[in-house]
N, C-alpha and C positions, 0 to 999 in steps of 0.2 A: 504494499497501499504505500502509498506518496506519502511521503512524510514521516513515517511510520518508522520508528525508534531500529538498529538491527543490531542481535547478543553479536557481541566481539567474539571475534574469532578463534578459535579454540589455541592456545600458545604452543609454538612446532615443539614435540619433544628435544630434551636434550641431548646434543650428540655424545656420543662415547666411542670408545673401541670396541666394548662389550658388544653395545648395539651394531656395532660393525662388522660382529664376528669374529672377534678377535678375545680369545678370553687368556690373560693373563695369570690371573689365578690357577687356571686349570696347567699354564706353560709353567708355573712353580715347581707345584706336585708333581712332575713328571720327573724335572731335574731331580727333586729327592729321591725319589722310587730308582732311578736310572744310577745314582752315586753308590750302588752297592757292586753294580755290574760294571762300570767305568775302575774302580778301584782293583779289580780281579787282572785287570788288564795293564800293569806295569811295568813299568820294567827299572830297572835302577838307577839310569837315567831320567825317568819322569820326574818333572819338579812340578811343584804347587799343585794345587789341587780343581776338581770340578766347578766351573763359577765363572771362571779369569779370562777375559777379552781376550785369550789368547793362551795355548797349550805351550808348554816350557820341555824342551827337551835338552837335555845337558851334551853341548857339542865338543866336550874333554875327551871323551870316546873316540873322536876322532884320529885324537895324537897319537894312537896306534899305529896310523896307517903315516907310510911316506909321500902317499900321496892319492888323498880320498879323492874320487868322486861320489857326488851325490845323482841318486837316480830318483825320481820321483814319475809318477804315473798318478792314473785317476780313472774313476769309471764306474757304471752305476750297473743295475740289476738288468732295468731291463723289461718287456713285459710280464716276465713270473712275479713282480710286486701284486697283479690283476688275479692271478690264483690265490696266493697270501689272503687278500682280501675279502675274496667270494668263500673262501674257507673257514674267513676268521682265525686264522693263525699266522704270526707275526715276531716268533722269534727263532724262525730259521734263515729270514730274508739276508740277516745282518750276517748271515757264514758265505752266503752268496756273494755280497759287497766286500768281506773281505778276500775271499779266494781271486775275483779277477780284480785288485787292485795286486795284492800282495806278490802272486805268482808271473805279474807282467813286471814284476819287479828283480825279479829273483832270477830270471833267462839272462839279464846280465851278469849274472856272477852278484850279485849284490845283496847283502842283509837286508830286510825288510827293518827299519828303526821305529818307526812310529807311524800312525793313520789319525786322520782327523773325519765325520761326515757330516753330511747334509743333510736332514732329513725333511722333505717340505709335505707339511699335512693341509688337507680341508678345514679338518676340526680337531685343537687335541684332545683328544683322549688320554689322560696320564700312564692307565694302565698299559694301551697300546703303544707307545713313545718307550715306554721303557723297555715291551718285549724286544723292541727293536733294536736298541742299546742292547740288551741283553744280549741277543745273538751276535751284534757286532762284536762286542765285548768277547766273546766266547771263540769267534775266528781270531782275533787278535792274538788269544793264548793258540792257537794250535799254530800262530802262524809265526809263535816268537816275540812282535811287537808292540808298544804300547797303543791304547789310545787315548791320546793326549789333549782331545778339545772334540767341540763336534756347535753345531745351528740346529735347533729347530724353530721351522716358521710356518706359521699359519697361516692358510692365504685361502679364504673364504672367500666365495664367487668363482676364484682358478680352478679351487679343488669342490668336489663330492665332500662332504662330510666324513663318508667313510672310506674317500682318500688317499694317496698317498704316494712319496718318490724318496728313493734315498739314492745319495749317491758317496764315493768317499776319494781322497787321496790320498795317498803316502811318498812316504820320501825311505832310500835305504843308504847303504853306500857299499861300492867298492874300493879295494886298489886299483889304482890306474892300471897296472900289466896282468892284470887277473878280471879285466872285461871279456866276455864274454861275445860270439857271434860268429856271422858266417864266416870274417876273415881267417879265426881256426880252424876252421871246418878243411877235409885234407879227403880226399879218397880212398876207401878204404876203411872209414870210420865205420863206425853202426848203431842203425837205428835203436835204441831202448824205449819202447814204450812205455806208459805208466796207467796203467787201467782208470776209469771215469768214474763218478758215484753214478752216474745216471747223466741227463742232459746238460748239468748246470747251468749258466744260466744265458745258454743263447739257444737262439731259433725256436721262441719261445710263440712269436706272432706264428709261425707257419704250424707249430705243436696244437696251439688256440685253435688257428682256423679250422684246420682237421678234423681233430677230437670233439670237442666244441660245438663250434659252429654248423660246421657242415654233416659229421656226424650225429651230433646231438648227444654228446655222452653227457652223463651229468659227474659232477667231481664227487660225488660218494657212491659209485656203479665201485662195485668188485671186479676185479678187471687177474681173472685167472693166470694169466701169462706172468701177471706183478706179483701174484700172491697179496695185495694190500689194494685198497682203493688208487681209482686215477688219481682223485687229488691229493695224495697221499706218495703214489709217485713223484708226480709233476713236483712237489715240494723238498725233495729228498735235496737236501742241502749240494753246496758243490763241495768237490774234493780241495782239500789246502794244499798246497806239494811243497811249499816253501822252506817246512824244514828240512824235509825230505832230500829235495836240492842241493840245500846248505851241507850235510851229511854228505852228500857223493862228491861235493867238491873238496872237502876235507880228507877223504878215503882214497880217494881215485881223480885221474885225470878226465876231465871234462872241456871239451870242446864248443858245446852249443846248447843249451835247452829251448827246446818252443812250447810255449803256453798254446794250448790249441780251445779257442774261443770262437768268435764270428768267421766265418770263412772254410772252416772246417780242417781236417789236419793237412789234407795237400797243401791248402793257402796258406798256414802258418808255418808249415815244415819248409816251405819254399822261401820265408824270408830267411833262414839262416844256411841255408844252402848256397857258395857263391859259385857267380858263372864261370862257366865252364862245365860245374860240377851238377849231377844228380842223384838223388837218391829215390833210390827203388825201394817200394813200402807193399810187401807182401799182406794181403788179406786176409788170407788164408793161414793167418797167426794167433789170428783172436777172433771170438763171435762177439758181435756186441750185441748189448744187452737187450732183454726183452722191447724196452719201449721204442726201442728205432725198429724195430721189424713192425710193431702193432702200427705205428706213425707211417711207417712206408705202406703196410698192405693197406690200412682202412680209408688211408687217403689218396690208395696210387701215387703215388712219390715215387718218380723214378730216383734210382742211386745217383746218379750226380749232380740232380737237386737235394736231395738227402746229405749227400757226404761233403756237398759245399756249404751249408748249413747246419749240419749239427756235429760236434762230436765224432757220434761212431764209436765208442767207446775207449776214446784215449781220449785222456787230458792233457796229459804231458809228456816232451817226449825228451830225452838224451841222445846228444850225438856224440859218442866214445870213441875212442882210439881201440882197434881190438882186444889190444892186452887188458883194455880196462873192462870189458864186459862182466867177467866174471864176478870181479869185487860188487861191480854196478847191480848186478841182480842179486846177488848173496847177501849185499845190505839192504837194498829194497825191501829183499821178501824179510829180513831181521825188521825192519819198521812196517810191515804189514802191507805194504804196496806192492799191489799186484804189476809186473812187469815180465817183459819178454823182448826178444828179439824179435823186432819187424823189419827188418830190412837195413840196407847198406849206402852206402854216399860210392858211387862209381864218378869214372871222367864220360863224358860225354860222346856220344859214340861207340861207347864198352859195349859190346851187346846189343841185344834188341833195347831200341829208342823208343820212349814212346811219346806222345804229344806236351807230355807238360800240364803243369798247373801254376794258379798262386801267382803272387805280387810280386815277389823279387825275384832276383838276377837269375837264380837255380832252378832246376828244374825238381817237380816232383811226380812221380810214376808209381800209381795207386794197381797192383797186379792179382790175379786170381779172384778168388771169390773167398768170401768171410766162411769162418769153421762154422758147424753147427753141433 
């Protein structure tokens, strides 16, 4: 009505971080819950307590080196986190994160010293964040490195309340004249393969597409070939090889390591095979785990696609001179690592030459069919 007084408009609600979706109190509780796990992942060189602005590590440990080189690596876990989220199981994904980082360090010959982590969540659920950190800390213990710090970030609107992603960075040290790599590999060297614990943390976009999306399998489906549910198989933690590799370096001669991740065995082994040489690997020396057969058969995935996407049962490779083979196999067996002679390094043109593969300057040829 004309001339009638209007009620005052309601005052806008006061703005706050909580109203925007960020819960500072929940973040503080998450820090308290994770403290006990971080304490377990310390080395004598760890300095300070959780909660500082940066992690501290006593670098005087480097004094024992003539010319110490610092090695650095960073990685994530990929879409395996989607499986963890759907299963509401969060205390294993940290093992995967640590394995992806420290085993990239050790292939240079470096001893992993410390790691930091980054956890990005849609909503801070303290118990869930603490479970993730628990897995990271346990992985660091298995790797012999310290967890010196990290960051948990809450990103409402960017991620859903139950969504998160993880990443980590690690630092190691190696003597300059002990760095491993392609330049150390010689014709006649032997390829020693180390068994994987399963899929590790690579190829999950393919695996989820094949088994979950196309085949429609549920994560709680019992799979006789696995002897457990599909979800349990998919969440099997990545095997961490760093202490095994360091023990191998102390016991005998090693010319190179290759961490088998994205790109498969051939693609990663080729990175440490120098120009003019080729590594010939016999598939008949091992039988991949059941999960690889299931993915291939259910998804009708061609072998070449499987081999350039998944590790096919080999998580780490050591390239050693012939005189080191027996010591290497015995040491790995004593440490509970499934290992075997999978092939050898030859000069290009020596015997039947395959087409090769991989991004390095060397050639890797996979021959034969897998054992059954």
